[in-house]
N, CA and C atoms of all chains as a GROMACS GRO file, in nm:
protein
  636
    1MET      N    1   8.190   3.487  23.736
    1MET     CA    2   8.158   3.659  23.789
    1MET      C    3   8.162   3.766  23.691
    2SER      N    4   8.039   3.831  23.712
    2SER     CA    5   7.991   3.937  23.622
    2SER      C    6   8.061   4.077  23.629
    3LYS      N    7   8.122   4.141  23.476
    3LYS     CA    8   8.177   4.213  23.465
    3LYS      C    9   8.089   4.330  23.447
    4HIS      N   10   8.152   4.455  23.420
    4HIS     CA   11   8.153   4.597  23.416
    4HIS      C   12   8.081   4.623  23.260
    5LEU      N   13   7.962   4.661  23.274
    5LEU     CA   14   7.875   4.654  23.144
    5LEU      C   15   7.955   4.798  23.055
    6GLU      N   16   8.027   4.758  22.960
    6GLU     CA   17   8.087   4.909  22.891
    6GLU      C   18   7.983   4.930  22.753
    7LEU      N   19   7.986   5.031  22.755
    7LEU     CA   20   7.891   5.053  22.610
    7LEU      C   21   7.970   5.133  22.524
    8ARG      N   22   7.932   5.147  22.395
    8ARG     CA   23   8.027   5.266  22.294
    8ARG      C   24   7.983   5.355  22.325
    9ASP      N   25   8.060   5.435  22.250
    9ASP     CA   26   8.008   5.564  22.260
    9ASP      C   27   7.966   5.635  22.143
   10GLY      N   28   7.897   5.716  22.084
   10GLY     CA   29   7.832   5.762  21.982
   10GLY      C   30   7.714   5.759  21.942
   11THR      N   31   7.695   5.809  21.856
   11THR     CA   32   7.465   5.854  21.829
   11THR      C   33   7.422   5.700  21.775
   12ILE      N   34   7.323   5.664  21.784
   12ILE     CA   35   7.268   5.574  21.737
   12ILE      C   36   7.211   5.630  21.581
   13PRO      N   37   7.232   5.544  21.518
   13PRO     CA   38   7.200   5.568  21.345
   13PRO      C   39   7.077   5.560  21.319
   14ASP      N   40   7.015   5.686  21.253
   14ASP     CA   41   6.878   5.709  21.203
   14ASP      C   42   6.784   5.573  21.169
   15ARG      N   43   6.879   5.500  21.120
   15ARG     CA   44   6.819   5.386  21.012
   15ARG      C   45   6.928   5.267  21.077
   16LEU      N   46   6.860   5.218  21.189
   16LEU     CA   47   6.924   5.074  21.229
   16LEU      C   48   6.884   4.942  21.223
   17VAL      N   49   6.903   4.867  21.133
   17VAL     CA   50   6.926   4.693  21.093
   17VAL      C   51   7.006   4.625  21.170
   18VAL      N   52   6.931   4.547  21.235
   18VAL     CA   53   7.022   4.436  21.291
   18VAL      C   54   6.966   4.275  21.177
   19VAL      N   55   7.075   4.208  21.218
   19VAL     CA   56   7.075   4.105  21.147
   19VAL      C   57   7.052   3.998  21.273
   20ARG      N   58   7.030   3.881  21.254
   20ARG     CA   59   7.083   3.748  21.367
   20ARG      C   60   7.150   3.647  21.235
   21LEU      N   61   7.258   3.589  21.228
   21LEU     CA   62   7.312   3.547  21.187
   21LEU      C   63   7.232   3.361  21.192
   22GLY      N   64   7.186   3.306  21.080
   22GLY     CA   65   7.166   3.161  21.055
   22GLY      C   66   6.988   3.208  21.080
   23LYS      N   67   6.917   3.047  21.073
   23LYS     CA   68   6.791   3.047  21.059
   23LYS      C   69   6.731   2.970  21.180
   24ASN      N   70   6.787   2.945  21.258
   24ASN     CA   71   6.755   2.899  21.393
   24ASN      C   72   6.802   2.947  21.517
   25THR      N   73   6.850   3.059  21.500
   25THR     CA   74   6.954   3.102  21.606
   25THR      C   75   6.838   3.179  21.704
   26LEU      N   76   6.673   3.231  21.666
   26LEU     CA   77   6.628   3.268  21.770
   26LEU      C   78   6.551   3.142  21.826
   27ASN      N   79   6.562   3.041  21.833
   27ASN     CA   80   6.461   2.938  21.880
   27ASN      C   81   6.494   2.960  21.999
   28GLU      N   82   6.485   2.869  22.116
   28GLU     CA   83   6.449   2.884  22.270
   28GLU      C   84   6.573   2.821  22.296
   29ASN      N   85   6.593   2.742  22.264
   29ASN     CA   86   6.774   2.691  22.286
   29ASN      C   87   6.846   2.790  22.306
   30ALA      N   88   6.843   2.829  22.158
   30ALA     CA   89   6.970   2.932  22.150
   30ALA      C   90   6.939   3.089  22.268
   31LEU      N   91   6.862   3.168  22.225
   31LEU     CA   92   6.830   3.240  22.305
   31LEU      C   93   6.864   3.216  22.469
   32ALA      N   94   6.806   3.091  22.536
   32ALA     CA   95   6.816   3.067  22.677
   32ALA      C   96   6.953   3.074  22.710
   33ASN      N   97   7.049   3.017  22.632
   33ASN     CA   98   7.209   2.990  22.602
   33ASN      C   99   7.257   3.144  22.617
   34ALA      N  100   7.255   3.240  22.525
   34ALA     CA  101   7.273   3.342  22.475
   34ALA      C  102   7.256   3.416  22.604
   35CYS      N  103   7.157   3.451  22.690
   35CYS     CA  104   7.100   3.473  22.785
   35CYS      C  105   7.153   3.462  22.920
   36GLU      N  106   7.193   3.307  22.912
   36GLU     CA  107   7.286   3.278  23.073
   36GLU      C  108   7.391   3.323  23.022
   37ARG      N  109   7.431   3.365  22.897
   37ARG     CA  110   7.592   3.368  22.877
   37ARG      C  111   7.584   3.526  22.918
   38SER      N  112   7.536   3.575  22.888
   38SER     CA  113   7.519   3.739  22.896
   38SER      C  114   7.515   3.797  23.052
   39PHE      N  115   7.431   3.697  23.113
   39PHE     CA  116   7.416   3.759  23.237
   39PHE      C  117   7.518   3.715  23.315
   40ALA      N  118   7.576   3.597  23.284
   40ALA     CA  119   7.703   3.571  23.367
   40ALA      C  120   7.821   3.708  23.329
   41ARG      N  121   7.790   3.759  23.215
   41ARG     CA  122   7.916   3.841  23.175
   41ARG      C  123   7.848   3.987  23.267
   42TRP      N  124   7.741   4.034  23.274
   42TRP     CA  125   7.697   4.168  23.215
   42TRP      C  126   7.555   4.159  23.331
   43SER      N  127   7.539   4.081  23.410
   43SER     CA  128   7.427   4.052  23.471
   43SER      C  129   7.293   4.137  23.358
   44VAL      N  130   7.291   4.089  23.266
   44VAL     CA  131   7.183   4.148  23.205
   44VAL      C  132   7.156   4.003  23.093
   45TYR      N  133   7.027   3.990  23.060
   45TYR     CA  134   6.975   3.896  22.997
   45TYR      C  135   6.968   3.956  22.843
   46ALA      N  136   7.027   3.908  22.761
   46ALA     CA  137   7.038   3.972  22.605
   46ALA      C  138   7.098   3.851  22.518
   47PHE      N  139   7.120   3.872  22.409
   47PHE     CA  140   7.167   3.807  22.266
   47PHE      C  141   7.208   3.903  22.179
   48SER      N  142   7.289   3.831  22.109
   48SER     CA  143   7.355   3.905  22.009
   48SER      C  144   7.315   3.950  21.891
   49VAL      N  145   7.314   4.034  21.800
   49VAL     CA  146   7.254   4.109  21.683
   49VAL      C  147   7.400   4.160  21.633
   50LEU      N  148   7.389   4.207  21.472
   50LEU     CA  149   7.501   4.275  21.400
   50LEU      C  150   7.428   4.365  21.374
   51GLU      N  151   7.459   4.529  21.360
   51GLU     CA  152   7.417   4.584  21.264
   51GLU      C  153   7.506   4.594  21.115
   52VAL      N  154   7.378   4.650  21.042
   52VAL     CA  155   7.364   4.621  20.911
   52VAL      C  156   7.430   4.818  20.922
   53PRO      N  157   7.603   4.829  20.872
   53PRO     CA  158   7.630   4.989  20.862
   53PRO      C  159   7.566   5.061  20.750
   54ASN      N  160   7.470   5.141  20.747
   54ASN     CA  161   7.402   5.218  20.606
   54ASN      C  162   7.354   5.099  20.517
   55GLY      N  163   7.315   5.006  20.543
   55GLY     CA  164   7.199   4.901  20.521
   55GLY      C  165   7.324   4.807  20.418
   56ASP      N  166   7.484   4.858  20.426
   56ASP     CA  167   7.566   4.784  20.364
   56ASP      C  168   7.629   4.627  20.381
   57PHE      N  169   7.574   4.554  20.348
   57PHE     CA  170   7.599   4.400  20.387
   57PHE      C  171   7.746   4.376  20.332
   58GLU      N  172   7.812   4.417  20.233
   58GLU     CA  173   7.966   4.415  20.232
   58GLU      C  174   8.046   4.485  20.375
   59ARG      N  175   8.018   4.572  20.366
   59ARG     CA  176   8.049   4.664  20.509
   59ARG      C  177   8.028   4.566  20.629
   60LEU      N  178   7.977   4.516  20.639
   60LEU     CA  179   7.941   4.425  20.747
   60LEU      C  180   8.004   4.294  20.745
   61ALA      N  181   8.059   4.219  20.624
   61ALA     CA  182   8.106   4.136  20.588
   61ALA      C  183   8.245   4.138  20.606
   62ARG      N  184   8.315   4.312  20.579
   62ARG     CA  185   8.441   4.326  20.607
   62ARG      C  186   8.455   4.333  20.757
   63LEU      N  187   8.359   4.346  20.814
   63LEU     CA  188   8.402   4.395  21.001
   63LEU      C  189   8.411   4.239  21.045
   64ILE      N  190   8.287   4.186  21.028
   64ILE     CA  191   8.282   4.050  21.046
   64ILE      C  192   8.252   3.906  20.976
   65PRO      N  193   8.410   3.874  20.913
   65PRO     CA  194   8.384   3.768  20.836
   65PRO      C  195   8.327   3.666  20.845
   66GLU      N  196   8.278   3.629  20.993
   66GLU     CA  197   8.181   3.504  21.030
   66GLU      C  198   8.009   3.564  20.887
   67PHE      N  199   8.034   3.677  20.911
   67PHE     CA  200   7.882   3.706  20.801
   67PHE      C  201   7.889   3.610  20.689
   68SER      N  202   7.953   3.633  20.650
   68SER     CA  203   8.004   3.567  20.464
   68SER      C  204   8.012   3.398  20.532
   69GLN      N  205   8.046   3.345  20.642
   69GLN     CA  206   8.043   3.220  20.593
   69GLN      C  207   7.880   3.156  20.680
   70ARG      N  208   7.815   3.296  20.663
   70ARG     CA  209   7.624   3.230  20.708
   70ARG      C  210   7.542   3.207  20.561
   71ARG      N  211   7.462   3.143  20.574
   71ARG     CA  212   7.388   3.068  20.432
   71ARG      C  213   7.297   3.183  20.478
   72GLN      N  214   7.226   3.172  20.566
   72GLN     CA  215   7.092   3.257  20.591
   72GLN      C  216   7.129   3.337  20.702
   73PHE      N  217   6.988   3.476  20.724
   73PHE     CA  218   7.027   3.566  20.858
   73PHE      C  219   6.866   3.554  20.872
   74LEU      N  220   6.867   3.631  20.981
   74LEU     CA  221   6.720   3.674  21.004
   74LEU      C  222   6.745   3.851  21.036
   75GLU      N  223   6.659   3.934  21.053
   75GLU     CA  224   6.639   4.093  20.992
   75GLU      C  225   6.581   4.164  21.120
   76ALA      N  226   6.595   4.258  21.152
   76ALA     CA  227   6.470   4.326  21.260
   76ALA      C  228   6.525   4.446  21.238
   77ASP      N  229   6.432   4.534  21.246
   77ASP     CA  230   6.446   4.693  21.277
   77ASP      C  231   6.465   4.746  21.411
   78GLY      N  232   6.568   4.814  21.425
   78GLY     CA  233   6.614   4.834  21.561
   78GLY      C  234   6.464   4.926  21.609
   79PRO      N  235   6.450   5.021  21.567
   79PRO     CA  236   6.349   5.118  21.631
   79PRO      C  237   6.198   5.028  21.667
   80ALA      N  238   6.148   4.914  21.589
   80ALA     CA  239   6.071   4.872  21.600
   80ALA      C  240   6.070   4.757  21.773
   81LEU      N  241   6.219   4.701  21.763
   81LEU     CA  242   6.267   4.650  21.874
   81LEU      C  243   6.231   4.758  21.980
   82LEU      N  244   6.306   4.848  21.998
   82LEU     CA  245   6.315   4.931  22.119
   82LEU      C  246   6.156   4.968  22.132
   83ALA      N  247   6.097   4.984  22.062
   83ALA     CA  248   5.949   5.026  22.088
   83ALA      C  249   5.861   4.896  22.149
   84ALA      N  250   5.891   4.810  22.122
   84ALA     CA  251   5.821   4.692  22.154
   84ALA      C  252   5.919   4.611  22.293
   85GLY      N  253   5.956   4.724  22.362
   85GLY     CA  254   6.060   4.727  22.500
   85GLY      C  255   6.163   4.642  22.504
   86PHE      N  256   6.217   4.620  22.362
   86PHE     CA  257   6.371   4.546  22.401
   86PHE      C  258   6.480   4.668  22.360
   87PRO      N  259   6.570   4.698  22.486
   87PRO     CA  260   6.650   4.767  22.446
   87PRO      C  261   6.754   4.707  22.369
   88LEU      N  262   6.815   4.804  22.326
   88LEU     CA  263   6.915   4.793  22.205
   88LEU      C  264   7.055   4.854  22.308
   89LEU      N  265   7.173   4.769  22.295
   89LEU     CA  266   7.283   4.820  22.381
   89LEU      C  267   7.428   4.838  22.282
   90PRO      N  268   7.471   4.947  22.227
   90PRO     CA  269   7.627   4.866  22.177
   90PRO      C  270   7.681   4.861  22.252
   91THR      N  271   7.723   4.723  22.254
   91THR     CA  272   7.786   4.617  22.316
   91THR      C  273   7.935   4.601  22.274
   92LEU      N  274   8.074   4.564  22.316
   92LEU     CA  275   8.162   4.500  22.245
   92LEU      C  276   8.154   4.588  22.110
   93LYS      N  277   8.247   4.533  22.018
   93LYS     CA  278   8.297   4.633  21.926
   93LYS      C  279   8.207   4.679  21.782
   94HIS      N  280   8.182   4.735  21.745
   94HIS     CA  281   8.081   4.761  21.645
   94HIS      C  282   8.125   4.678  21.507
   95PRO      N  283   8.018   4.648  21.482
   95PRO     CA  284   7.844   4.654  21.491
   95PRO      C  285   7.772   4.558  21.541
   96HIS      N  286   7.869   4.512  21.647
   96HIS     CA  287   7.792   4.410  21.750
   96HIS      C  288   7.682   4.521  21.861
   97TRP      N  289   7.573   4.490  21.884
   97TRP     CA  290   7.433   4.501  21.958
   97TRP      C  291   7.411   4.389  22.054
   98SER      N  292   7.377   4.448  22.178
   98SER     CA  293   7.293   4.324  22.244
   98SER      C  294   7.156   4.384  22.234
   99VAL      N  295   7.044   4.266  22.279
   99VAL     CA  296   6.903   4.298  22.210
   99VAL      C  297   6.884   4.267  22.397
  100VAL      N  298   6.801   4.321  22.485
  100VAL     CA  299   6.765   4.321  22.622
  100VAL      C  300   6.623   4.251  22.679
  101LEU      N  301   6.650   4.150  22.712
  101LEU     CA  302   6.515   4.094  22.729
  101LEU      C  303   6.491   4.142  22.934
  102SER      N  304   6.369   4.139  22.942
  102SER     CA  305   6.338   4.160  23.090
  102SER      C  306   6.345   4.018  23.205
  103GLU      N  307   6.343   3.914  23.126
  103GLU     CA  308   6.382   3.817  23.171
  103GLU      C  309   6.372   3.684  23.048
  104PRO      N  310   6.449   3.591  23.091
  104PRO     CA  311   6.476   3.435  23.002
  104PRO      C  312   6.350   3.368  22.996
  105THR      N  313   6.255   3.433  22.903
  105THR     CA  314   6.148   3.336  22.945
  105THR      C  315   6.076   3.305  22.779
  106GLN      N  316   5.994   3.182  22.768
  106GLN     CA  317   5.983   3.144  22.637
  106GLN      C  318   5.865   3.236  22.596
  107SER      N  319   5.759   3.306  22.690
  107SER     CA  320   5.664   3.411  22.608
  107SER      C  321   5.778   3.538  22.545
  108GLN      N  322   5.884   3.584  22.631
  108GLN     CA  323   5.975   3.665  22.585
  108GLN      C  324   6.039   3.660  22.441
  109PHE      N  325   6.078   3.514  22.484
  109PHE     CA  326   6.192   3.447  22.337
  109PHE      C  327   6.065   3.484  22.196
  110GLN      N  328   5.943   3.416  22.233
  110GLN     CA  329   5.872   3.446  22.100
  110GLN      C  330   5.814   3.572  22.092
  111ARG      N  331   5.794   3.682  22.184
  111ARG     CA  332   5.769   3.827  22.151
  111ARG      C  333   5.892   3.871  22.036
  112VAL      N  334   6.020   3.882  22.125
  112VAL     CA  335   6.117   3.950  22.039
  112VAL      C  336   6.154   3.870  21.885
  113ALA      N  337   6.116   3.716  21.938
  113ALA     CA  338   6.119   3.688  21.759
  113ALA      C  339   6.077   3.730  21.681
  114SER      N  340   5.958   3.746  21.708
  114SER     CA  341   5.803   3.814  21.606
  114SER      C  342   5.892   3.881  21.533
  115HIS      N  343   5.980   4.010  21.591
  115HIS     CA  344   6.010   4.085  21.562
  115HIS      C  345   6.128   4.092  21.416
  116PHE      N  346   6.154   3.971  21.426
  116PHE     CA  347   6.248   3.955  21.281
  116PHE      C  348   6.176   3.874  21.154
  117ARG      N  349   6.246   3.918  21.065
  117ARG     CA  350   6.171   3.871  20.921
  117ARG      C  351   6.310   3.808  20.886
  118GLY      N  352   6.238   3.658  20.790
  118GLY     CA  353   6.314   3.602  20.716
  118GLY      C  354   6.305   3.437  20.769
  119PRO      N  355   6.397   3.367  20.706
  119PRO     CA  356   6.505   3.337  20.713
  119PRO      C  357   6.512   3.428  20.573
  120PHE      N  358   6.628   3.543  20.540
  120PHE     CA  359   6.672   3.609  20.369
  120PHE      C  360   6.824   3.510  20.368
  121ASP      N  361   6.824   3.495  20.232
  121ASP     CA  362   6.947   3.410  20.167
  121ASP      C  363   7.130   3.525  20.183
  122ASN      N  364   7.164   3.506  20.210
  122ASN     CA  365   7.310   3.622  20.263
  122ASN      C  366   7.344   3.584  20.105
  123PRO      N  367   7.374   3.708  20.062
  123PRO     CA  368   7.448   3.720  19.910
  123PRO      C  369   7.574   3.754  19.894
  124LEU      N  370   7.653   3.754  20.029
  124LEU     CA  371   7.740   3.744  20.007
  124LEU      C  372   7.805   3.589  20.075
  125TRP      N  373   7.726   3.453  20.096
  125TRP     CA  374   7.771   3.359  20.159
  125TRP      C  375   7.880   3.324  20.078
  126VAL      N  376   7.942   3.219  20.115
  126VAL     CA  377   8.106   3.208  20.050
  126VAL      C  378   8.043   3.110  19.982
  127GLY      N  379   7.955   2.988  20.012
  127GLY     CA  380   7.917   2.890  19.919
  127GLY      C  381   7.833   2.927  19.809
  128ARG      N  382   7.784   3.055  19.794
  128ARG     CA  383   7.735   3.068  19.660
  128ARG      C  384   7.867   3.133  19.586
  129LYS      N  385   7.972   3.113  19.579
  129LYS     CA  386   8.075   3.180  19.503
  129LYS      C  387   8.123   3.030  19.387
  130GLY      N  388   8.175   3.037  19.311
  130GLY     CA  389   8.196   2.947  19.234
  130GLY      C  390   8.360   2.900  19.284
  131MET      N  391   6.707   1.507  21.598
  131MET     CA  392   6.831   1.492  21.696
  131MET      C  393   6.848   1.683  21.715
  132THR      N  394   6.877   1.645  21.860
  132THR     CA  395   6.932   1.812  21.905
  132THR      C  396   7.046   1.798  21.866
  133LEU      N  397   7.075   1.942  21.900
  133LEU     CA  398   7.235   1.988  21.903
  133LEU      C  399   7.334   1.880  21.951
  134MET      N  400   7.308   1.870  22.077
  134MET     CA  401   7.374   1.763  22.213
  134MET      C  402   7.412   1.615  22.134
  135ASP      N  403   7.325   1.576  22.040
  135ASP     CA  404   7.368   1.463  21.944
  135ASP      C  405   7.462   1.502  21.824
  136ILE      N  406   7.474   1.586  21.797
  136ILE     CA  407   7.588   1.596  21.672
  136ILE      C  408   7.734   1.595  21.738
  137ARG      N  409   7.767   1.533  21.642
  137ARG     CA  410   7.929   1.527  21.686
  137ARG      C  411   8.030   1.608  21.676
  138ALA      N  412   8.029   1.701  21.792
  138ALA     CA  413   8.092   1.828  21.806
  138ALA      C  414   8.163   1.821  21.927
  139ASP      N  415   8.232   1.893  21.948
  139ASP     CA  416   8.289   1.978  22.110
  139ASP      C  417   8.196   2.066  22.199
  140LEU      N  418   8.177   2.191  22.086
  140LEU     CA  419   8.137   2.287  22.177
  140LEU      C  420   7.986   2.328  22.083
  141THR      N  421   7.923   2.410  22.136
  141THR     CA  422   7.816   2.463  22.082
  141THR      C  423   7.881   2.606  22.058
  142TYR      N  424   7.851   2.730  21.965
  142TYR     CA  425   7.856   2.871  21.944
  142TYR      C  426   7.744   2.948  21.865
  143ASP      N  427   7.759   3.085  21.956
  143ASP     CA  428   7.636   3.132  21.864
  143ASP      C  429   7.705   3.217  21.752
  144PRO      N  430   7.693   3.170  21.582
  144PRO     CA  431   7.777   3.286  21.534
  144PRO      C  432   7.779   3.441  21.508
  145ASN      N  433   7.670   3.491  21.601
  145ASN     CA  434   7.649   3.617  21.620
  145ASN      C  435   7.724   3.700  21.720
  146GLU      N  436   7.829   3.611  21.762
  146GLU     CA  437   7.940   3.632  21.890
  146GLU      C  438   8.073   3.590  21.812
  147VAL      N  439   8.058   3.598  21.734
  147VAL     CA  440   8.203   3.570  21.656
  147VAL      C  441   8.230   3.700  21.614
  148GLY      N  442   8.361   3.747  21.650
  148GLY     CA  443   8.388   3.936  21.620
  148GLY      C  444   8.501   3.910  21.555
  149SER      N  445   8.540   4.035  21.562
  149SER     CA  446   8.616   4.075  21.406
  149SER      C  447   8.739   3.950  21.393
  150ASP      N  448   8.818   3.931  21.453
  150ASP     CA  449   8.903   3.836  21.508
  150ASP      C  450   8.901   3.688  21.486
  151CYS      N  451   8.750   3.629  21.480
  151CYS     CA  452   8.685   3.544  21.444
  151CYS      C  453   8.707   3.461  21.523
  152VAL      N  454   8.699   3.548  21.690
  152VAL     CA  455   8.694   3.435  21.815
  152VAL      C  456   8.568   3.422  21.863
  153VAL      N  457   8.549   3.344  21.937
  153VAL     CA  458   8.403   3.335  22.000
  153VAL      C  459   8.390   3.282  22.126
  154GLU      N  460   8.301   3.292  22.218
  154GLU     CA  461   8.326   3.229  22.382
  154GLU      C  462   8.223   3.123  22.372
  155CYS      N  463   8.279   2.997  22.447
  155CYS     CA  464   8.204   2.886  22.430
  155CYS      C  465   8.192   2.845  22.543
  156TRP      N  466   8.100   2.739  22.642
  156TRP     CA  467   8.054   2.714  22.723
  156TRP      C  468   8.052   2.577  22.742
  157ILE      N  469   8.159   2.519  22.807
  157ILE     CA  470   8.137   2.366  22.768
  157ILE      C  471   8.020   2.322  22.857
  158SER      N  472   7.950   2.375  22.948
  158SER     CA  473   7.804   2.322  22.997
  158SER      C  474   7.729   2.347  22.913
  159GLN      N  475   7.715   2.403  22.813
  159GLN     CA  476   7.600   2.417  22.701
  159GLN      C  477   7.644   2.335  22.574
  160GLY      N  478   7.721   2.254  22.592
  160GLY     CA  479   7.754   2.194  22.456
  160GLY      C  480   7.757   2.029  22.459
  161PRO      N  481   7.788   1.967  22.364
  161PRO     CA  482   7.777   1.808  22.362
  161PRO      C  483   7.856   1.746  22.453
  162ARG      N  484   7.946   1.799  22.470
  162ARG     CA  485   8.042   1.702  22.549
  162ARG      C  486   8.024   1.767  22.710
  163ALA      N  487   7.926   1.826  22.759
  163ALA     CA  488   7.897   1.863  22.831
  163ALA      C  489   7.952   1.770  23.003
  164ALA      N  490   7.894   1.667  22.944
  164ALA     CA  491   7.918   1.514  23.065
  164ALA      C  492   8.028   1.467  23.040
  165ASP      N  493   8.116   1.493  22.960
  165ASP     CA  494   8.264   1.392  22.911
  165ASP      C  495   8.341   1.468  23.005
  166PRO      N  496   8.337   1.416  23.142
  166PRO     CA  497   8.466   1.460  23.218
  166PRO      C  498   8.639   1.419  23.112
  167SER      N  499   8.660   1.374  23.024
  167SER     CA  500   8.768   1.380  22.981
  167SER      C  501   8.801   1.509  22.902
  168PHE      N  502   8.669   1.560  22.846
  168PHE     CA  503   8.689   1.671  22.786
  168PHE      C  504   8.741   1.804  22.835
  169ASP      N  505   8.868   1.806  22.796
  169ASP     CA  506   8.954   1.945  22.858
  169ASP      C  507   9.065   2.008  22.776
  170PRO      N  508   8.959   2.061  22.695
  170PRO     CA  509   9.012   2.149  22.607
  170PRO      C  510   9.103   2.272  22.660
  171GLN      N  511   9.207   2.303  22.583
  171GLN     CA  512   9.351   2.381  22.624
  171GLN      C  513   9.377   2.473  22.495
  172PRO      N  514   9.461   2.586  22.535
  172PRO     CA  515   9.485   2.672  22.408
  172PRO      C  516   9.580   2.566  22.334
  173GLY      N  517   9.564   2.587  22.220
  173GLY     CA  518   9.619   2.569  22.089
  173GLY      C  519   9.555   2.426  21.998
  174ASP      N  520   9.459   2.349  22.092
  174ASP     CA  521   9.347   2.223  22.068
  174ASP      C  522   9.287   2.263  21.966
  175ARG      N  523   9.254   2.166  21.868
  175ARG     CA  524   9.190   2.174  21.771
  175ARG      C  525   9.067   2.160  21.853
  176VAL      N  526   8.934   2.199  21.766
  176VAL     CA  527   8.781   2.155  21.809
  176VAL      C  528   8.717   2.158  21.729
  177THR      N  529   8.541   2.128  21.713
  177THR     CA  530   8.500   2.092  21.644
  177THR      C  531   8.360   2.202  21.684
  178LEU      N  532   8.289   2.293  21.650
  178LEU     CA  533   8.223   2.354  21.694
  178LEU      C  534   8.037   2.364  21.604
  179VAL      N  535   7.919   2.364  21.674
  179VAL     CA  536   7.853   2.359  21.607
  179VAL      C  537   7.751   2.475  21.687
  180ASP      N  538   7.644   2.499  21.573
  180ASP     CA  539   7.536   2.597  21.595
  180ASP      C  540   7.416   2.538  21.609
  181GLU      N  541   7.293   2.642  21.585
  181GLU     CA  542   7.177   2.607  21.618
  181GLU      C  543   7.102   2.568  21.455
  182ASP      N  544   7.230   2.569  21.376
  182ASP     CA  545   7.148   2.564  21.198
  182ASP      C  546   7.212   2.418  21.199
  183ALA      N  547   7.303   2.343  21.333
  183ALA     CA  548   7.361   2.243  21.292
  183ALA      C  549   7.467   2.238  21.216
  184GLU      N  550   7.531   2.336  21.116
  184GLU     CA  551   7.658   2.359  21.085
  184GLU      C  552   7.762   2.331  21.177
  185VAL      N  553   7.859   2.272  21.142
  185VAL     CA  554   7.981   2.228  21.210
  185VAL      C  555   8.083   2.265  21.158
  186ARG      N  556   8.175   2.338  21.204
  186ARG     CA  557   8.298   2.414  21.212
  186ARG      C  558   8.426   2.384  21.290
  187ARG      N  559   8.527   2.414  21.272
  187ARG     CA  560   8.651   2.364  21.332
  187ARG      C  561   8.698   2.522  21.403
  188GLY      N  562   8.809   2.508  21.473
  188GLY     CA  563   8.834   2.598  21.522
  188GLY      C  564   8.957   2.557  21.639
  189ARG      N  565   9.034   2.680  21.688
  189ARG     CA  566   9.147   2.645  21.762
  189ARG      C  567   9.130   2.732  21.905
  190VAL      N  568   9.142   2.616  22.005
  190VAL     CA  569   9.146   2.705  22.167
  190VAL      C  570   9.263   2.819  22.134
  191THR      N  571   9.167   2.942  22.189
  191THR     CA  572   9.292   3.066  22.221
  191THR      C  573   9.271   3.055  22.357
  192GLN      N  574   9.170   3.046  22.453
  192GLN     CA  575   9.192   3.064  22.577
  192GLN      C  576   9.091   2.998  22.682
  193ARG      N  577   9.152   2.932  22.794
  193ARG     CA  578   9.039   2.882  22.891
  193ARG      C  579   9.025   2.916  22.987
  194ASP      N  580   8.896   2.939  23.045
  194ASP     CA  581   8.893   3.001  23.191
  194ASP      C  582   8.787   2.879  23.253
  195GLY      N  583   8.807   2.765  23.277
  195GLY     CA  584   8.711   2.682  23.347
  195GLY      C  585   8.630   2.630  23.245
  196ASN      N  586   8.528   2.643  23.264
  196ASN     CA  587   8.383   2.611  23.206
  196ASN      C  588   8.371   2.721  23.069
  197ILE      N  589   8.462   2.813  23.060
  197ILE     CA  590   8.439   2.908  22.902
  197ILE      C  591   8.588   2.895  22.833
  198VAL      N  592   8.482   2.856  22.720
  198VAL     CA  593   8.651   2.823  22.593
  198VAL      C  594   8.651   2.937  22.518
  199TRP      N  595   8.776   2.998  22.498
  199TRP     CA  596   8.742   3.107  22.347
  199TRP      C  597   8.826   3.012  22.240
  200VAL      N  598   8.734   3.035  22.096
  200VAL     CA  599   8.798   2.931  22.020
  200VAL      C  600   8.797   3.015  21.894
  201GLN      N  601   8.900   3.047  21.806
  201GLN     CA  602   8.920   3.088  21.706
  201GLN      C  603   8.884   2.988  21.598
  202VAL      N  604   8.784   3.068  21.506
  202VAL     CA  605   8.655   2.970  21.421
  202VAL      C  606   8.766   2.985  21.300
  203GLU      N  607   8.777   2.859  21.221
  203GLU     CA  608   8.811   2.896  21.068
  203GLU      C  609   8.727   2.971  20.992
  204ILE      N  610   8.779   3.038  20.932
  204ILE     CA  611   8.695   3.102  20.768
  204ILE      C  612   8.729   3.048  20.694
  205SER      N  613   8.650   2.991  20.596
  205SER     CA  614   8.649   2.926  20.438
  205SER      C  615   8.643   3.048  20.340
  206GLY      N  616   8.712   3.025  20.258
  206GLY     CA  617   8.693   3.124  20.129
  206GLY      C  618   8.746   3.270  20.165
  207ALA      N  619   8.825   3.326  20.066
  207ALA     CA  620   8.868   3.444  20.066
  207ALA      C  621   8.804   3.503  20.111
  208LEU      N  622   8.810   3.663  20.144
  208LEU     CA  623   8.723   3.763  20.113
  208LEU      C  624   8.792   3.846  20.013
  209THR      N  625   8.675   3.855  19.868
  209THR     CA  626   8.733   3.887  19.788
  209THR      C  627   8.607   4.028  19.722
  210LEU      N  628   8.609   4.147  19.851
  210LEU     CA  629   8.463   4.217  19.846
  210LEU      C  630   8.553   4.304  19.794
  211SER      N  631   8.502   4.430  19.705
  211SER     CA  632   8.521   4.557  19.669
  211SER      C  633   8.526   4.608  19.777
  212ALA      N  634   8.625   4.701  19.732
  212ALA     CA  635   8.645   4.795  19.874
  212ALA      C  636   8.508   4.935  19.905
   0.00000   0.00000   0.00000
């Protein structure tokens, strides 16, 4: 049963960079599963991304310990996603955002994935440290 | 090889792991979806796999039918500067 969709209060930052952890997490299977979970929860087709607060990856790692566990990530600009017709909703706790899709189709998955760059190596990956 | 072929109990999305390291997993989306003996309960240790085929371990914190919440183990101490 879906729940009420609660959005965080606050202003949208002027520069919003979001990351999608992993290098294969924008493939069709991952996005289809994410959309299925999101629709069951909130009745919205969406997938999760994380804001890089003021471009500070160390701060992101402190907020989300999982970030340092990931070898690579993908990156996109929030305004570009919005301009392409993919609303960004400030869901759950900061720095979590949901990228909304009109429908969970292969064409939509490919279109939204085209706005992400990478994968980039994570400078804070724990495996990088001796 | 697909994720369903990897020896793990559940799939997870690393982007949905919260600050408390808890993530929601669906049994129906995981490698053991067709295994009627798979019945994770709070406190059980489970393995998780994501789309990068990285297998992680965690402990079940909550279960509601098909949905399982797991606290994933974080390796390595965070030694980031303040």
